[in-house]
C-alpha positions, 0 to 999 in steps of 0.5 A, a space after each residue: 280493112 273495109 270503110 263504110 262511109 262514103 257518104 259520111 255516115 258513121 256506125 257501131 263502133 268504127 273508127 270516127 275522128 272530128 277534126 276542130 272541136 269548138 261549137 260544132 265539132 264537140 257537138 259531133 263528139 257527143 253524137 257518135 259517142 251516142 250512136 255508139 261509134 268508137 273510139 271518137 278521136 277529138 282533134 284540135 291544136 288547143 288545149 281547152 278544145 281537147 279538153 271540151 271534148 273528153 269530157 263531152 264524151 271524146 274516147 281520145 284528143 290529140 292534138 294535129 301539130 304532135 310531131 307524133 300525131 300520125 303514131 298517136 291516132 294508129 295507137 288511138 285506131 288499134 292500126 285499124 286507121 280512121 273508118 270516118 272523118 269529120 272536119 270542123 276545123 275553121 
């Protein structure tokens, strides 16, 4: 499992996670979707933020407080894990 994101760069067909999908984070979701990162996983404890992220192009929207969070990440990434993580959480 090679990782190509030492400095926050994302590439096509790489798993990207955005932590905190408020104002800035939802823009990150849009940009990652536009450049072809896949899947784009939005992570936020607020249901409205997760819904907004899905509408903006996230493939998955997860609650970090879910007791099965690690399993949900594994399922969303098909066992590959996260290649690039972007933190916009407050």
